[in-house]
C-alpha positions in Angstrom: -4.1 -21.4 15.6 -3.5 -17.7 16.4 -2.6 -16.3 19.8 -5.9 -14.6 20.6 -4.3 -12.5 23.4 -2.5 -10.6 20.6 -5.7 -9.7 18.8 -6.7 -6.0 18.8 -8.5 -5.5 22.1 -11.7 -4.5 20.4 -11.9 -7.8 18.5 -10.9 -9.8 21.6 -13.7 -8.1 23.6 -16.6 -9.3 21.3 -15.3 -12.8 20.7 -14.1 -13.5 24.3 -17.3 -12.5 26.0 -19.5 -14.4 23.5 -17.3 -17.6 23.8 -17.4 -17.3 27.6 -21.2 -17.0 27.6 -21.4 -20.1 25.5 -19.0 -21.9 27.8 -21.5 -21.2 30.7 -24.4 -22.5 28.6 -23.0 -25.8 27.3 -23.3 -29.1 29.1 -20.0 -30.6 30.4 -17.8 -31.7 27.5 -20.6 -30.9 25.0 -19.5 -30.1 21.4 -21.6 -27.3 20.0 -22.5 -26.7 16.4 -22.2 -22.9 15.9 -22.9 -20.6 12.9 -20.9 -17.3 12.7 -22.9 -14.9 10.5 -20.5 -12.4 8.9 -17.6 -14.5 10.0 -15.3 -14.6 6.9 -12.3 -14.1 9.2 -13.0 -17.3 11.1 -11.7 -15.8 14.3 -14.5 -17.6 16.3 -12.8 -20.9 15.6 -9.8 -19.7 17.6 -12.0 -19.0 20.6 -14.1 -22.2 20.3 -11.4 -24.7 19.1 -13.4 -27.8 20.2 -16.7 -26.9 18.5 -17.9 -27.1 14.9 -18.0 -23.5 13.7 -19.6 -22.8 10.3 -19.1 -19.5 8.4 -21.4 -17.5 6.3 -20.7 -14.0 4.8 -21.6 -11.8 1.8 -17.9 -11.3 1.1 -15.5 -14.1 0.1 -12.3 -15.2 1.9 -9.8 -18.1 1.8 -11.2 -19.6 5.0 -12.2 -23.2 5.0 -15.9 -23.9 4.6 -17.1 -20.4 4.1 -20.6 -20.2 2.6 -21.5 -17.1 0.6 -24.9 -15.9 1.7 -26.8 -13.0 3.3 -27.6 -12.9 6.9 -31.1 -11.7 5.9 -31.7 -14.9 3.9 -29.6 -17.7 5.5 -29.1 -20.8 3.3 -29.8 -23.2 6.1 -32.7 -25.2 7.5 -34.6 -24.3 10.6 -32.9 -25.1 13.9 -29.7 -26.2 12.1 -27.2 -24.9 14.8 -27.0 -25.0 18.5 -26.0 -21.4 18.5 -26.0 -18.6 16.0 -23.6 -15.7 16.5 -22.8 -12.4 14.9 -19.9 -10.0 15.9 -20.2 -6.3 15.1 -22.2 -7.2 12.0 -25.8 -6.0 12.5 -24.7 -2.3 12.3 -23.3 -3.0 8.8 -26.6 -4.4 7.6 -28.7 -1.8 5.8 -31.6 -0.8 8.1 -34.4 -2.3 5.8 -32.8 -5.7 6.2 -32.0 -5.7 9.9 -35.4 -7.2 11.0 -35.0 -10.1 8.5 -31.4 -10.6 9.7 -32.5 -11.0 13.4 -35.4 -13.3 12.4 -33.2 -15.5 10.2 -30.7 -15.9 13.0 -33.5 -17.0 15.3 -34.9 -19.3 12.6 -31.7 -21.4 12.1 -30.9 -21.4 15.8 -31.8 -24.5 17.8 -31.0 -23.0 21.3 -29.3 -19.7 21.3 -28.7 -16.5 19.3 -25.9 -14.1 20.4 -25.6 -10.8 18.6 -22.6 -8.7 19.8 -22.0 -5.1 18.7 -22.6 -1.4 19.3 -26.2 -0.2 19.6 -27.6 3.2 19.3 -26.9 5.5 22.3 -25.9 9.2 22.3 -22.6 8.7 24.0 -21.7 5.7 21.8 -22.3 7.9 18.7 -20.3 10.7 20.2 -17.4 8.3 20.9 -17.4 7.0 17.3 -17.5 10.5 15.9 -14.5 11.5 18.2 -12.6 8.5 16.9 -13.4 9.4 13.3 -12.1 13.0 13.9 -8.9 11.5 15.4 -8.4 9.3 12.3 -9.0 12.2 9.9 -7.1 15.0 11.6 -4.2 13.0 13.1 -3.7 10.0 10.7 -5.3 11.6 7.6 -7.3 8.5 6.9 -10.9 7.2 6.8 -12.3 4.1 8.4 -14.6 2.1 6.2 -16.6 0.4 9.0 -17.0 3.6 11.1 -18.2 5.4 8.0 -20.8 2.6 7.5 -22.0 3.1 11.1 -22.7 6.7 10.3 -24.3 5.9 6.9 -26.6 3.2 8.2 -27.0 4.4 11.8 -26.5 2.0 14.7 -29.2 -0.6 15.4 -31.7 -0.1 18.2 -31.1 -2.6 21.0 -34.7 -2.6 22.1 -35.8 -3.5 18.6 -33.4 -6.4 18.4 -34.5 -7.7 21.8 -38.2 -7.4 20.7 -37.7 -9.3 17.4 -35.9 -12.2 19.3 -38.7 -12.3 21.9 -41.3 -12.3 19.1 -39.5 -15.3 17.6 -40.1 -17.2 20.9 -36.9 -16.5 22.7 -36.1 -15.5 26.3 -33.8 -12.4 26.0 -31.0 -10.9 28.1 -28.3 -8.3 27.3 -24.8 -8.0 28.6 -22.8 -4.8 28.3 -19.0 -4.6 27.9 -16.2 -2.1 27.1 -16.2 1.0 29.3 -16.9 3.7 26.7 -14.1 6.2 27.7 -11.5 3.4 28.0 -12.7 2.0 24.6 -12.2 5.4 22.9 -8.7 5.9 24.4 -7.8 2.3 23.5 -9.0 2.6 20.0 -7.0 5.9 19.4 -3.9 4.1 20.8 -4.6 1.1 18.7 -5.2 3.0 15.4 -2.2 5.2 16.0 0.2 2.3 16.6 -1.2 0.3 13.7 -0.6 3.3 11.3 3.2 3.1 11.8 5.0 -0.2 11.2 7.6 0.8 13.9 4.9 0.7 16.5 3.1 -2.5 15.6 5.2 -4.7 17.9 4.3 -2.3 20.8 0.7 -2.6 19.8 0.7 -6.4 20.3 2.1 -5.8 23.9 -0.6 -3.2 24.5 -3.4 -5.6 23.3 -2.0 -8.5 25.3 -1.9 -6.4 28.5 -5.6 -5.3 28.1 -6.8 -8.7 27.0 -5.1 -10.5 29.9 -5.5 -7.9 32.7 -8.5 -5.6 32.0 -11.0 -7.5 29.8 -12.9 -9.3 32.6 -13.5 -6.1 34.6 -14.1 -3.7 31.7 -17.9 -3.4 31.8 -18.8 -0.6 34.2 -20.7 2.7 33.6 -21.4 3.5 30.0 -20.3 0.7 27.6 -19.6 0.6 23.9 -20.9 -2.9 23.1 -23.7 -5.3 24.2 -24.2 -9.0 23.6 -27.9 -9.6 23.1 -28.6 -13.3 24.0 -31.9 -15.1 23.2 -32.6 -18.7 24.4 -35.1 -20.9 22.6 -36.9 -24.2 23.2 -36.4 -24.2 26.9 -32.7 -23.5 26.8 -31.3 -21.4 29.7 -30.0 -17.9 29.6 -26.4 -17.1 30.8 -25.8 -15.1 33.9 -22.2 -14.0 32.9 -20.9 -14.7 36.4 -18.1 -16.9 35.1 -17.4 -14.6 32.1 -16.9 -11.3 33.9 -15.3 -10.1 37.1 -16.7 -7.2 39.2 -16.5 -3.9 37.3 -13.6 -2.6 39.4 -10.4 -1.5 37.6 -7.5 -3.5 39.1 -5.1 -1.4 41.2 -2.3 0.1 39.1 -4.0 -0.8 35.8 -3.9 2.9 34.6 -0.2 3.2 35.1 0.8 1.3 31.9 -1.7 3.5 29.9 -0.1 6.6 31.2 3.4 5.4 30.4 2.2 4.3 26.9 0.7 7.7 26.4 4.0 9.4 27.3 5.9 7.1 25.0 3.5 7.7 22.1 3.6 11.5 22.6 7.4 11.4 22.5 7.4 9.2 19.4 4.9 11.5 17.8 7.2 14.5 18.3 10.1 12.6 16.8 8.0 11.4 13.9 6.9 14.9 13.2 10.6 16.0 13.0 11.3 13.0 10.8 8.4 13.8 8.5 9.7 17.4 8.2 13.1 16.0 7.3 11.5 13.6 4.8 9.6 16.4 3.2 12.8 18.4 3.0 14.5 15.5 1.3 11.7 15.1 -1.1 12.0 18.8 -2.0 15.8 18.2 -2.5 14.9 15.3 -4.8 12.5 17.5 -6.8 15.2 20.2 -7.0 17.7 17.7 -8.2 15.3 16.5 -10.9 14.9 20.2 -12.0 18.7 20.5 -12.0 19.0 17.3 -14.0 16.6 18.6 -16.5 18.7 21.8 -16.7 21.8 19.8 -17.2 20.2 17.8 -19.9 19.4 21.1 -21.7 22.9 22.3 -21.1 24.3 19.0 -22.5 22.2 19.4 -25.6 23.4 23.0 -26.0 27.0 21.9 -25.4 26.7 19.2 -28.0 25.3 21.8 -30.5 28.2 24.1 -29.7 30.7 21.3 -30.1 29.2 20.4 -33.5 29.5 24.1 -34.5 33.1 24.3 -33.3 34.0 21.1 -35.0 32.7 22.7 -38.2 34.9 25.8 -37.4 37.9 23.6 -36.7 37.3 21.8 -40.0 37.3 25.2 -41.8 40.4 26.3 -39.9 42.2 23.1 -40.9 41.2 23.7 -44.5 42.5 27.2 -44.3 45.7 26.0 -42.6 46.2 23.5 -45.4 45.8 26.3 -47.9 48.3 28.5 -46.0 50.8 25.6 -45.9 50.4 25.2 -49.6 51.0 28.9 -50.1 54.0 28.8 -47.8 55.5 25.9 -49.8 54.8 27.8 -53.0 56.5 30.9 -51.5 59.5 28.8 -50.4 59.8 27.4 -53.8 59.6 30.8 -55.3 62.2 32.0 -52.8 64.5 29.1 -53.8 64.1 29.9 -57.4 64.6 33.6 -56.7 67.7 32.8 -54.7 69.2 30.8 -57.6 68.3 33.6 -60.0 69.8 36.1 -57.6 73.0 34.1 -57.4 73.2 34.0 -61.2 72.5 37.7 -61.5 75.0 38.5 -58.7 77.7 36.5 -60.5 76.8 38.4 -63.7 76.7 41.7 -61.8 80.0 41.1 -60.2 81.4 40.7 -63.7 79.6 43.8 -64.8 79.6 45.7 -61.4 80.7 48.9 -62.7 78.2 49.1 -65.6 75.2 47.4 -63.8 75.2 49.1 -60.3 71.7 50.6 -60.8 70.3 47.3 -62.0 71.8 45.6 -58.9 70.2 48.1 -56.5 66.8 47.6 -58.1 67.2 43.9 -57.8 68.2 44.2 -54.1 65.0 46.2 -53.4 62.9 43.5 -55.0 64.6 40.9 -52.9 63.9 42.9 -49.7 60.3 43.3 -50.7 59.9 39.6 -51.2 61.5 38.8 -47.8 59.1 41.3 -46.1 56.2 39.7 -47.7 57.4 36.2 -46.6 57.8 37.6 -43.0 54.2 38.9 -43.1 53.0 35.5 -44.3 54.9 33.7 -41.5 53.5 36.1 -38.8 50.0 35.6 -40.2 50.5 31.8 -40.1 51.8 32.0 -36.4 48.8 34.1 -35.4 46.4 31.6 -37.0 48.2 28.8 -35.1 47.6 30.5 -31.8 43.9 30.9 -32.6 43.7 27.3 -33.5 45.3 26.3 -30.2 42.8 28.4 -28.3 39.9 26.7 -30.1 41.4 23.3 -29.1 41.6 24.4 -25.5 37.9 25.4 -25.6 37.1 22.0 -27.2 38.9 20.2 -24.4 36.9 22.2 -21.8 33.6 21.3 -23.5 34.7 17.6 -23.5 35.4 17.8 -19.7 31.9 19.3 -19.2 30.4 16.6 -21.4 32.1 13.8 -19.4 30.7 15.3 -16.2 27.2 15.3 -17.6 27.7 11.7 -18.8 28.5 10.9 -15.1 25.1 12.4 -14.1 23.5 10.4 -16.9 25.0 7.1 -15.7 23.8 7.9 -12.1 20.3 8.5 -13.5 20.4 5.3 -15.5 21.5 3.3 -12.3 18.5 4.8 -10.4 16.2 3.9 -13.3 17.5 0.3 -13.3 16.8 0.0 -9.5 13.3 1.3 -10.1 12.8 -1.3 -12.9 14.0 -4.1 -10.6 11.6 -3.0 -7.9 8.8 -2.9 -10.5 9.7 -6.4 -11.7 9.6 -7.8 -8.1 6.3 -6.1 -7.4 4.9 -7.5 -10.7 6.0 -11.0 -9.6 4.2 -10.6 -6.3 1.1 -9.4 -8.1 1.2 -12.4 -10.4 1.5 -14.7 -7.4 -1.5 -13.0 -5.8 -3.5 -13.4 -9.0 -2.5 -17.1 -9.2 -3.6 -17.6 -5.6 -6.9 -15.8 -6.3 -7.4 -18.1 -9.4 -6.8 -21.2 -7.2 -9.3 -19.9 -4.7 -11.9 -19.4 -7.5 -11.3 -23.0 -8.6 -11.8 -24.3 -5.1 -15.0 -22.2 -4.8 -16.2 -23.7 -8.1 -15.5 -27.2 -6.8 -17.4 -26.4 -3.6 -20.4 -25.2 -5.5 -20.3 -28.3 -7.6 -20.4 -30.5 -4.4 -23.3 -28.4 -3.2 -25.2 -28.9 -6.4 -24.6 -32.7 -6.1 -25.9 -32.6 -2.6 -29.0 -30.7 -3.6 -29.6 -33.3 -6.4 -29.2 -36.1 -3.9 -31.6 -34.3 -1.5 -34.2 -33.9 -4.3 -33.9 -37.6 -5.2 -34.4 -38.6 -1.5 -37.5 -36.4 -1.2 -39.0 -38.0 -4.3 -38.3 -41.5 -2.9 -39.9 -40.5 0.4 -43.0 -39.1 -1.3 -43.3 -42.4 -3.3 -43.1 -44.5 -0.2 -45.6 -42.3 1.6 -48.1 -42.7 -1.3 -47.6 -46.5 -1.2 -48.1 -46.5 2.6 -51.1 -44.3 2.3 -52.7 -46.6 -0.3 -51.9 -49.6 2.0 -53.4 -48.3 5.2 -55.8 -45.6 3.8 -55.0 -42.8 6.2 -54.7 -39.0 5.6 -51.4 -37.3 5.4 -50.7 -35.6 8.8 -50.3 -31.8 8.9 -47.2 -30.4 10.5 
């Protein structure tokens, strides 16, 4: 069983007042059979824990015993319930069906009908429109139920009272929820519910109102009325035990003022936090852009590395060729040196006669040595160029390693996102399994209902047979009811 004092004050208002009116009407220790039309939340059971509360709604829920059906065509017999209630429901019924809704509630009620909700009045409409503007402009959201109020229009209280009276009921209406206080409270409530950090404070706010202000909150213009109809001689409530005099308790406004100050301070801080969050999101977008640029740079670097590897391969081929040429030159030099030594020995023997030939041979040797020096210088220069290329390659490899680090960080972020997606998928599968179980339970309930209808048809047939036999035995006419 939930703690009803922590319910949103707007919910608590409608259920608490209706439950207190029923408490005034019941006999001592009497257990009532109550139908909640539009009651898929089953909140009325928490306010009437000792009564039998049945639920009917056009929308399904997991609540025990919920019957799917329209309030404009209730699937119950006449006078099936001691009391029939509806809480902020009639305004969501399309206008062409509202008359049937009220008549159906009266039909299945044995003693009382209690219809709680807002009814058409200029200031009520203005208050709802002000709340809608607050939600749109401040919280950037729409409220499904308030929008339906505007789409359908609020019901006319006089029309509802007239329909209940036409069905044979004595009718009275009880107003509740000072309109200005309701509007301020709803703005507070919606604002706090919008931010998870404030929801604990919202419970304290609702508890304070429900415990301290509810019973006196019915003066001046009000947001909601409970229209009560009594049938078959049942009495109407007077609400003396349900409500205190409409006088705001001393000091009751002080907590609202403190709450307003705290919420304004929080709103200022939240605005700064949202600015910081937007800035961080922009940084994230910039980082994504930078990462895309780095990826392009990495691709270019890889292409340059491939090109330079080809150049290095060509240089290494050239170097191998130069080394072969050098080896060949060294071999030639060795052979020339041997030849020179032989010639020199010969020249020494023939120095006098062969001086000119010796000088020519020396010039040739000097030319060969100069050519060898040029080849060595060219080889040294080529080696320096190769070393510079290797340094450039090492710089590219360093840049490549840094980009690989960025890639690993991106991969880790992707893995975390995948883990979150897997967990959310598991939760979705669990929710689907729960929905499937609910569907099976609903199918079982429909099966039991079909069996009950079959048993009812068989019983009716048996009763008709007995009546015919009795009629033949005593020869009387069937009475008219």
